[in-house]
C-alpha positions in Angstrom: 0.0 0.0 0.0 1.3 3.5 -0.8 2.2 5.9 1.9 0.5 8.7 0.0 -3.2 9.1 -0.8 -4.4 9.8 -4.2 -4.6 13.5 -5.1 -8.3 14.3 -5.4 -7.6 17.3 -7.6 -5.5 15.4 -10.2 -7.0 14.7 -13.6 -8.4 11.3 -14.1 -6.3 9.4 -16.5 -8.5 7.7 -19.1 -7.0 5.3 -21.6 -8.8 5.9 -24.9 -7.7 2.6 -26.2 -9.4 0.7 -23.4 -12.6 1.0 -25.4 -12.8 -2.0 -27.7 -14.6 -0.1 -30.5 -11.7 2.4 -30.6 -9.3 -0.5 -30.8 -11.2 -1.9 -33.8 -11.1 1.5 -35.5 -7.4 2.0 -34.9 -6.6 -1.5 -36.1 -8.6 -1.1 -39.3 -7.0 2.2 -40.0 -3.4 1.2 -39.2 -3.2 -2.3 -40.6 -5.7 -2.1 -43.4 -7.4 -5.3 -42.3 -10.0 -6.0 -39.8 -13.4 -4.4 -39.4 -14.8 -1.4 -41.2 -15.4 0.7 -38.2 -13.9 4.2 -38.0 -13.4 6.9 -35.4 -15.4 9.4 -37.5 -17.8 7.0 -39.1 -21.3 8.4 -39.8 -22.8 5.3 -41.1 -25.6 5.6 -38.7 -26.8 9.0 -39.9 -28.7 9.2 -43.2 -28.0 12.3 -45.4 -30.8 15.0 -46.1 -32.4 14.8 -49.5 -31.5 17.8 -51.8 -34.1 20.6 -52.1 -35.8 20.9 -55.5 -34.8 24.0 -57.6 -37.0 25.6 -60.2 -35.5 28.2 -62.4 -37.6 31.4 -62.8 -40.1 30.4 -60.2 -42.0 33.2 -58.5 -43.0 33.6 -55.0 -46.5 34.9 -54.3 -46.4 37.4 -51.5 -49.8 38.6 -50.4 -50.0 42.4 -50.4 -51.6 44.5 -47.8 -54.9 45.8 -49.3 -55.2 48.6 -46.8 -51.8 50.1 -47.7 -52.7 50.0 -51.4 -56.0 51.9 -50.8 -54.0 54.5 -48.7 -51.6 55.0 -51.6 -54.4 55.4 -54.1 -56.2 57.9 -51.9 -53.0 59.9 -51.4 -52.4 60.0 -55.1 -55.9 61.3 -55.7 -55.4 63.9 -53.0 -52.1 65.0 -54.5 -53.6 65.3 -58.0 -56.5 67.4 -56.7 -54.0 69.7 -54.9 -51.9 70.0 -58.1 -55.0 70.9 -60.1 -56.1 73.5 -57.5 -52.6 75.0 -57.5 -52.6 75.2 -61.3 -56.0 76.8 -61.3 -54.8 79.4 -58.7 -51.7 80.1 -60.8 -53.8 80.7 -63.9 -56.1 83.0 -62.0 -53.1 84.9 -60.5 -51.5 85.2 -63.9 -54.8 86.4 -65.5 -55.2 89.0 -62.7 -51.7 90.2 -63.3 -52.3 90.3 -67.0 -49.4 87.9 -67.6 -49.8 85.7 -70.7 -47.7 82.5 -71.0 -47.4 81.7 -74.7 -46.8 78.1 -75.6 -45.7 77.3 -79.2 -48.6 75.3 -80.6 -48.5 75.8 -84.4 -48.0 73.8 -86.6 -49.0 70.8 -84.6 -46.3 68.5 -86.0 -43.5 71.1 -85.4 -44.6 74.0 -83.2 -42.7 77.2 -83.9 -45.2 79.9 -83.1 -48.0 80.6 -80.7 -51.4 80.9 -82.3 -54.6 80.1 -80.4 -57.4 82.2 -82.0 -60.3 80.0 -80.8 -59.4 80.4 -77.1 -57.7 83.8 -76.9 -59.6 86.0 -79.4 -63.1 87.3 -78.9 -65.8 85.7 -81.0 -66.6 88.9 -83.0 -62.9 89.2 -84.0 -62.2 85.6 -84.8 -63.2 85.8 -88.5 -60.9 88.7 -89.0 -58.1 86.9 -87.3 -58.6 83.7 -89.2 -58.5 85.6 -92.5 -55.4 87.6 -91.3 -53.7 84.3 -90.5 -54.6 83.0 -93.9 -53.1 86.1 -95.4 -49.8 85.4 -93.5 -49.8 81.8 -94.9 -50.5 83.2 -98.3 -47.5 85.5 -98.0 -45.4 82.5 -97.1 -46.7 80.6 -100.2 -46.1 83.6 -102.5 -42.5 84.1 -101.4 -41.6 80.5 -101.4 -43.1 80.0 -104.8 -41.2 83.1 -106.0 -37.9 81.7 -104.8 -38.6 78.4 -106.6 -39.4 80.2 -109.8 -36.3 82.4 -109.7 -34.2 79.4 -108.8 -35.6 77.6 -111.9 -34.8 80.7 -114.0 -31.2 80.7 -112.6 -30.7 77.1 -113.5 -31.8 77.8 -117.1 -29.4 80.8 -117.3 -32.3 83.2 -117.6 -31.3 85.3 -114.6 -28.0 85.8 -112.8 -27.0 84.8 -109.3 -27.6 88.4 -108.0 -31.2 88.1 -109.0 -31.5 84.8 -107.2 -29.9 86.2 -104.1 -32.5 89.0 -104.1 -35.3 86.5 -104.2 -33.7 84.7 -101.3 -33.5 88.0 -99.4 -37.2 88.7 -100.1 -38.1 85.3 -98.6 -35.9 85.4 -95.6 -37.0 88.9 -94.6 -40.6 88.9 -95.7 -41.9 85.8 -93.8 -40.6 86.7 -90.3 -41.2 90.4 -91.0 -44.8 89.7 -91.8 -45.3 87.6 -88.7 -43.6 90.0 -86.2 -44.4 93.4 -87.7 -48.1 93.1 -88.6 -49.6 89.8 -87.6 -48.4 89.9 -84.0 -49.6 93.4 -83.4 -53.0 92.5 -84.7 -53.1 89.4 -82.5 -52.0 91.3 -79.4 -54.7 94.0 -80.1 -57.4 91.3 -80.5 -56.2 89.5 -77.3 -56.3 92.8 -75.4 -60.0 93.0 -76.4 -60.6 89.6 -75.0 -58.7 90.2 -71.7 -60.5 93.5 -71.1 -63.8 91.7 -70.6 -65.7 94.8 -71.8 -67.1 93.1 -74.9 -70.3 91.3 -74.2 -70.4 89.5 -77.5 -67.1 87.7 -76.7 -68.6 86.2 -73.5 -72.2 85.6 -74.5 -71.2 84.1 -77.9 -73.4 86.0 -80.4 -72.5 88.9 -82.7 -75.5 91.1 -82.7 -77.2 92.8 -79.8 -80.3 93.8 -81.7 -82.1 91.4 -84.1 -84.4 92.3 -86.8 -83.0 95.8 -87.3 -79.8 94.7 -88.9 -77.7 96.9 -86.6 -74.4 95.3 -85.6 -73.2 95.0 -82.1 -70.9 97.8 -81.0 -69.1 98.5 -77.7 -71.3 101.5 -77.1 -74.4 99.4 -77.6 -73.0 96.9 -75.2 -72.4 99.5 -72.6 -76.0 100.6 -72.8 -77.2 97.0 -72.4 -74.7 96.4 -69.6 -76.1 99.3 -67.6 -79.5 97.6 -67.7 -78.0 94.2 -66.9 -80.2 92.6 -69.5 -79.1 91.2 -72.9 -81.4 90.1 -75.8 -81.2 86.4 -76.6 -80.9 85.0 -80.1 -84.2 84.2 -82.0 -83.8 80.5 -81.4 -83.7 80.9 -77.6 -86.4 79.0 -75.6 -86.6 81.8 -73.0 -90.2 83.1 -72.8 -89.1 86.7 -72.2 -86.4 86.7 -74.8 -83.9 88.2 -72.4 -81.4 87.0 -69.9 -80.0 88.5 -66.7 -76.2 89.0 -67.3 -75.5 89.2 -63.6 -76.8 85.7 -63.2 -74.6 84.3 -66.0 -71.5 86.5 -65.3 -71.3 88.2 -61.9 -70.0 91.7 -62.1 -66.8 90.8 -60.2 -65.9 88.2 -62.8 -66.1 90.7 -65.7 -63.0 92.8 -65.9 -63.6 96.3 -67.3 -61.4 98.0 -69.8 -59.0 100.3 -68.1 -57.6 103.4 -69.8 -54.2 101.7 -70.0 -55.8 98.7 -71.8 -57.5 101.1 -74.2 -54.3 102.8 -75.0 -52.4 99.5 -75.4 -55.1 98.1 -77.7 -55.2 101.3 -79.7 -51.4 101.3 -80.2 -51.4 97.7 -81.3 -54.1 98.5 -83.8 -52.3 101.6 -85.0 -49.1 99.7 -85.5 -50.8 97.0 -87.5 -52.6 99.5 -89.8 -49.3 101.3 -90.5 -47.2 98.2 -91.2 -50.0 96.3 -93.0 -50.3 99.2 -95.5 -46.7 98.6 -96.4 -47.4 94.9 -96.8 -50.3 95.7 -99.2 -48.1 98.1 -101.2 -45.4 95.4 -101.5 -47.9 92.7 -102.7 -49.3 95.1 -105.3 -45.9 96.0 -106.6 -44.8 92.3 -106.6 -47.9 91.4 -108.7 -46.8 94.0 -111.2 -43.0 93.7 -110.8 -41.9 97.1 -112.3 -38.2 97.3 -113.1 -37.9 100.4 -111.0 -38.5 98.4 -107.7 -37.6 94.8 -108.6 -34.6 94.2 -110.7 -34.4 91.7 -113.6 -37.1 89.2 -112.7 -36.4 88.8 -109.0 -40.2 88.8 -108.4 -42.7 86.8 -110.3 -44.7 89.8 -111.5 -46.7 90.3 -114.7 -44.1 92.5 -116.3 -41.3 90.0 -115.6 -43.5 87.2 -116.9 -44.1 89.1 -120.2 -40.4 89.6 -120.6 -39.5 86.0 -119.9 -42.3 84.3 -121.8 -40.9 84.7 -125.3 -37.6 83.2 -124.3 -38.9 80.3 -122.2 -42.7 79.6 -122.2 -42.6 77.1 -119.2 -40.7 79.6 -117.1 -43.0 82.4 -118.3 -46.1 80.4 -117.2 -44.4 79.9 -113.7 -44.0 83.7 -113.5 -47.7 84.2 -114.5 -48.8 81.9 -111.7 -46.6 83.8 -109.2 -48.2 87.1 -110.4 -51.7 85.6 -109.8 -50.7 84.5 -106.3 -49.6 88.0 -105.4 -52.8 89.4 -106.8 -54.9 87.2 -104.6 -52.7 88.1 -101.6 -53.3 91.8 -102.3 -57.1 91.4 -102.5 -57.4 89.4 -99.3 -55.1 91.9 -97.5 -57.2 94.8 -98.6 -60.3 93.1 -97.1 -58.5 92.5 -93.8 -57.3 96.1 -93.4 -60.8 97.3 -94.3 -62.4 95.2 -91.6 -59.8 96.1 -89.0 -60.1 99.8 -89.8 -63.9 99.7 -89.5 -63.6 98.0 -86.1 -60.9 100.5 -85.1 -63.0 103.4 -85.9 -66.3 102.0 -84.6 -64.9 101.0 -81.2 -63.6 104.4 -80.4 -60.0 103.4 -80.4 -59.1 105.9 -83.1 -60.1 108.8 -80.9 -58.4 107.2 -77.9 -55.2 106.8 -80.0 -55.4 110.5 -80.9 -55.7 111.5 -77.3 -52.9 109.2 -76.3 -50.6 110.7 -79.0 -51.5 114.2 -77.9 -50.9 113.4 -74.3 -47.5 111.9 -75.1 -46.6 115.0 -77.2 -47.5 117.3 -74.4 -45.6 115.3 -71.9 -42.5 115.2 -74.1 -42.7 118.9 -74.7 -42.9 119.6 -70.9 
């Protein structure tokens, strides 16, 4: 027996080879013979089957219907707020007399702003449509003139200087016609619409008194506006034949014509009448094409056609057609300036323009 007791805190010595299963494993691994057991054998555990994989498979996740309804309602609310803000902006711009022009003509390639149906009063729309047709006619005349002169140049009938003059007429006449006489007329007519003093522009008919054949005038409208009663058209179903204008258009929604608006409109009309007179003179001279004004067949006028026809009949016929186009342009332009001048005199803007010119003269003298 030992004189010392066993240390209770000592590690217990365990022989791993005392286990017969371990011995079998070591023997099999070391000698190559014996049983098939192994220290890390997992023969008793079956492997998990592989998970199936489907390429492009989608997973259906249920959506929360309540959140979708909330998003839809918020979108509707935002759209309503956006529409209200846009309406307020339009009202504010209209009250400040600020007009935002968006290019809308021609539709396939907008280069100018032209909205006669929405911006021009009803009683001036016919004049504006014909005036716009006159502008288009000027474009056609000048483009045709350039084609005819180019053809004459290719046939050695005219020289390059004559062709260059035809190009200058086209490049200056088309934008000049738009900016110098059509835009002033458009601005003057739009001032009439913005003023709100014309009853026919709002109520949609052109005559205030039926049967007598007297046309509607601003003075007649003012007399009717003071009574707050307007005659209806003959096809109206109203038993009394009249309508209360205060019920259709409250007084606060009708903007009266201020003296500044009157002067602006009068100045626009005066500018149009002055420049459009030059346009008519040009068209008449172009239809005749005297050598004093147009050198050597640079314009397809009647005199140029007569001089070219004996040399080249085809080219002479082209010049005759160009002369006919300028004649038609002159006639339509004369009708437009006559109608505008009648309206200018009948609406009292001629007298207003005289007073404005006299006032400016006195102010400049002082």
